[in-house]
Structures are given as C-alpha cells and as structure tokens.
C-alpha positions in Angstrom: -0.1 -0.1 0.0 1.2 3.4 -0.9 0.1 6.6 0.9 1.7 9.6 -1.6 1.5 13.0 0.1 1.4 16.5 -2.0 1.8 19.9 -1.0 4.2 22.8 0.8 5.4 26.1 -0.4 8.5 27.8 -1.9 10.0 27.4 1.4 11.7 24.1 2.5 10.2 23.1 5.9 7.3 25.7 5.5 4.4 25.2 8.3 2.3 23.8 5.1 5.3 21.0 4.5 5.4 20.2 8.3 1.7 20.0 8.5 1.7 17.4 5.3 4.7 15.1 6.9 2.4 14.4 10.2 -0.6 13.4 8.1 1.3 11.1 6.0 3.1 9.7 8.7 -0.1 8.9 10.6 -1.7 7.5 7.6 1.4 5.5 6.7 1.6 4.3 10.3 -2.1 3.4 11.0 -2.3 1.1 7.5 1.5 -0.4 7.8 2.2 1.3 4.6 4.9 2.8 2.8 5.0 6.5 1.9 6.3 9.1 -0.4 6.2 12.7 -0.1 6.6 15.4 -2.9 7.1 18.8 -1.1 8.9 21.9 -1.7 11.8 20.4 -3.5 9.4 18.7 -6.1 7.1 21.2 -6.5 9.5 24.1 -7.1 11.4 22.2 -9.9 8.0 21.3 -11.8 7.8 23.4 -14.7 4.3 25.2 -15.5 2.3 22.4 -16.5 2.0 21.7 -20.4 4.8 24.0 -21.5 7.4 21.3 -22.2 7.9 17.5 -22.0 8.1 15.9 -18.7 11.4 16.5 -16.8 12.4 13.4 -14.7 11.2 14.7 -11.4 7.7 15.3 -12.9 7.8 11.5 -14.5 8.6 10.1 -11.0 5.7 12.0 -9.4 3.2 11.2 -11.8 4.0 7.1 -11.4 3.9 7.7 -7.8 0.2 9.3 -8.4 -0.5 6.2 -10.3 0.4 3.7 -8.1 -1.0 5.8 -4.9 -3.8 4.0 -2.6 -4.3 7.3 -0.9 -3.5 10.5 -1.2 -3.0 13.7 0.9 -2.8 17.2 -0.2 -1.7 20.2 1.7 -1.7 24.1 0.4 -1.3 27.2 2.0 -3.9 29.9 1.4 -2.8 32.7 -1.0 -5.4 35.2 -1.7 -8.2 32.9 -0.5 -7.8 29.8 -2.7 -4.7 27.0 -3.1 -1.1 28.2 -4.4 -0.3 28.0 -7.8 2.7 25.8 -7.0 0.0 23.3 -5.7 -2.2 23.6 -8.4 0.3 23.3 -10.9 1.3 19.8 -9.5 -2.2 18.9 -9.4 -2.7 20.0 -13.0 0.1 17.3 -13.9 -2.3 14.4 -12.9 -4.0 15.6 -16.3 -1.1 12.9 -17.6 -3.1 10.1 -16.2 -6.4 10.9 -18.3 -6.1 7.8 -20.6 -5.1 5.1 -17.7 -7.3 2.3 -16.6 -7.9 4.6 -13.4 -7.8 8.0 -14.8 -7.0 11.1 -12.7 -7.7 10.2 -8.9 -11.0 7.9 -9.6 -12.0 6.1 -6.6 -8.9 7.4 -4.3 -9.4 8.8 -0.9 -8.1 12.2 -0.5 -7.1 13.9 2.8 -6.9 17.7 2.5 -4.9 20.4 4.6 -5.3 24.0 4.2 -2.4 26.3 6.1 -3.0 30.0 6.7 -2.4 33.2 8.6 -6.3 33.6 9.5 -9.5 31.5 9.3 -11.2 32.9 6.1 -8.3 32.0 3.7 -7.7 28.9 5.8 -11.7 27.7 5.1 -11.9 29.1 1.7 -8.5 26.9 0.5 -10.1 23.8 2.0 -13.1 24.4 -0.2 -10.9 25.2 -3.1 -8.7 21.8 -2.6 -12.2 19.6 -2.4 -13.5 21.0 -5.9 -10.3 20.2 -7.5 -10.2 17.0 -5.8 -13.9 16.5 -7.1 -12.9 17.8 -10.6 -10.4 15.1 -10.6 -12.9 12.3 -9.9 -11.0 11.5 -6.5 -13.1 11.4 -3.0 -12.0 13.9 -0.6 -12.3 12.2 3.2 -15.3 14.0 5.1 -12.8 15.4 7.6 -10.5 18.0 6.3 -8.0 20.1 8.3 -8.0 24.1 8.1 -5.2 25.2 10.0 -4.5 29.0 11.4 -0.7 28.9 11.8 1.6 31.0 13.8 5.5 31.2 14.0 6.9 28.4 15.7 4.0 26.4 15.6 5.8 23.3 14.3 9.0 21.6 15.4 10.9 18.6 15.6 8.4 17.0 13.3 5.1 17.7 15.7 3.0 20.7 16.1 3.2 22.3 19.5 -0.8 23.0 19.3 -2.0 19.4 20.1 -5.5 20.1 19.0 -3.8 20.9 15.5 -1.4 17.6 15.7 -4.9 15.6 16.7 -6.6 17.2 13.5 -3.4 16.5 11.0 -3.2 12.7 13.0 -6.7 12.4 12.1 -6.8 13.3 8.3 -4.2 10.7 7.8 -6.1 8.1 9.9 -9.1 8.3 7.9 -7.4 8.5 4.6 -5.6 5.1 5.6 -8.9 3.4 7.1 -10.9 3.9 4.0 -8.0 3.0 1.5 -7.9 -0.5 3.7 -12.0 -0.7 3.1 -12.8 0.1 7.2 -15.6 2.5 5.6 -16.2 0.8 2.6 -16.9 -2.5 4.9 -19.3 -1.0 6.8 -21.5 1.0 4.1 -20.9 -1.9 1.3 -19.8 0.7 -1.2 -16.0 0.7 -2.5 -14.0 3.9 -1.9 -10.6 2.3 -3.4 -9.6 -0.6 -5.8 -7.4 -2.7 -4.4 -4.0 -3.5 -6.8 -6.1 -6.8 -8.0 -8.4 -4.4 -9.6 -9.5 -5.0 -13.0 -11.5 -3.6 -15.8 -14.8 -5.8 -16.3 -14.7 -6.8 -19.8 -17.7 -5.7 -21.9 -19.5 -3.6 -19.4 -16.6 -0.7 -18.8 -16.8 -0.9 -14.8 -13.7 -1.7 -12.4 -14.3 -5.2 -10.8 -12.3 -6.3 -7.7 -12.8 -8.8 -4.9 -11.5 -7.7 -1.5 -12.3 -8.1 2.2 -15.3 -10.9 1.4 -16.8 -8.7 -1.2 -17.1 -8.5 -5.0 -17.0 -4.4 -5.7 -18.2 -3.3 -9.0 -17.8 0.7 -9.8 -18.0 3.1 -12.4 -16.0 5.7 -11.3 -17.2 8.1 -14.6 -20.1 8.3 -13.1 -19.5 7.7 -9.2 -21.0 4.9 -8.2 -20.3 1.6 -6.6 -21.7 -1.7 -5.5 -20.8 -4.6 -3.1 -21.5 -7.8 -2.6 -20.9 -10.5 -0.6 -19.0 -13.7 -1.9 -18.1 -16.9 -0.5 -15.2 -17.1 1.8 -11.8 -17.7 0.1 -13.0 -16.5 -3.5 -10.6 -14.2 -5.3 -10.9 -12.0 -8.2 -9.6 -15.0 -10.4 -12.9 -16.8 -9.2 -15.4 -14.4 -10.6 -17.0 -16.0 -13.7 -19.7 -13.8 -14.7 -22.0 -10.4 -13.9 -25.5 -10.2 -14.2 -27.0 -6.6 -14.6 -30.8 -6.0 -14.8 -30.5 -4.7 -18.1 -28.1 -4.5 -20.9 -24.5 -3.3 -19.9 -24.8 0.2 -22.0 -27.3 1.2 -19.7 -24.9 0.8 -16.9 -22.8 3.4 -18.3 -25.8 5.6 -18.6 -26.0 8.2 -15.6 -29.8 8.6 -16.0 -30.3 4.8 -16.0 -31.4 2.5 -13.3 -28.5 0.6 -12.5 -28.9 -2.4 -10.3 -26.6 -5.4 -9.7 -28.8 -8.8 -9.2 -26.3 -11.3 -8.3 -22.4 -12.2 -9.2 -22.1 -16.0 -9.9 -18.5 -16.9 -8.8 -17.0 -20.8 -9.2 -17.7 -21.6 -5.6 -21.4 -20.5 -5.2 -24.0 -17.6 -5.6 -24.0 -14.6 -4.0 -26.6 -12.3 -2.1 -27.0 -8.5 -2.5 -26.0 -6.8 0.5 -26.6 -3.4 -1.0 
C-alpha cells in the first residue's frame, strides 16, 4: 500500500509541509504502508504544466500518483485559495487521463489547508475539495483548516496538540478508507485494490476484496458491493449479471442494479 503526500510552499520546511508530513506519517503508520512525499523540492522544479516535456521529477511524481492507494494534499492559502505551486502539481495529474484508472478515480484524498487567518484557511480547503472532485477523487469528510503561527511546528510535531490531533486524523481517515474500513461498513467500495481490473464488456472496475465483490463505475461515481463466498478471489469471478444491458450501466440516468454475481464457488446475495 502506498500513501502519497503532495504539498508545501516555496520554502522547504514550511508550516504547510510540516503539517503534510504529520498527516502522511499517521496514515502510513495506521496502514503499515509505504509513504512518498512530494514537497517543496519537487514542486519548485515542476515546470508550468503543458509548457515542455516531462522532466525526470515530473515523471517520478506522476508514477507515484498512478500507484497511490491514498493521497494527502496540503496547500497554503494564497489570496483565499490554493497556491499556484500546488495547483500546478495537481494539473500534472492530467497525464493520467487515458489510464485504466484516470485522474484520482476512486482514490481517497485527505486535505489540509494552512493560512495566517481562518477565512483563507477555510476557503482554501473548499477550493481543494472542488479540485479533487474535478479529478474524480474522494475527499475524506474531515479536512484540516489550520490557522498557523510562527513556531507552531517543531521537531516533526505541532506544538498545538489539537492541531496535531486534527492532522493525524486526516491521515488515519485516508488510510482507513483505503483499507476498506468505511467501505466494509457501508457496502460501498471507495478505493480499488491492486487486483482491480476492468470488467470486460461492461466498462466498470471489478475487484474482490474484504470478502466482497466490488463493482465500480468511476466516471459516474457509482459503486456497488456484494458478499462473496469465503476464500473467493478475483480469478474466481466467472460472470456478472445486470438487470439490463451493459450499455445501460454506463448511462448515468439509467436505473442501475446488480442482481447477483456468480462465482465458481457459489452464488452471492446482494447486500447493497
């Protein structure tokens, strides 16, 4: 499992970058995952997107986004919205538009906004949510809007324990959703596992995880989950039957329904 952090400012070790590090470490610790952070050093060497060929740093960054099971984004609030530096990094995700999993489809995304005042912090957090929605990602319900002050971060921690707890919560929620904790309770798959593949002929993503068969239609933000026999794997899935034509499943205005998933080890019942 890979947690990717993106954010910071022109200044290495900024409050935003420190906040990002705290959240990413909490996410990785909670999931026993690997973590990769793209902070100031990365953001400052990314050319304006679309102006030239991808450099080595941009290529490494995009590959990490492609492999990410969860992402945390942190931006300072500049004039009431996210910084141009962070926005430029997010624009590079356009490189994934033709991937099997385009943009941030089905990926849980934790958000952090920092600013010297509450108004800028809150409005920046809202702007980040809008951008992530446009990239088809799933912003976690809890996001951290942080009013920063000089000396707030020291030795990898925040001196304000309440803020420290908020940042760690952002990380834990991201890793929890990616591991399926929320999906298991709601019977909806928020993030695909590494075994996710395209369902042949029906334009959806199919995966078996946590004892359930997950059917997802990322382009229209629809997901269904069904229990499968104990021990079933993706290779056991033999056929999926919809209540209508496959084309109808891709139509956002159509009635969507998955009646049953048949596996080699038995028939399942819907738990939607």
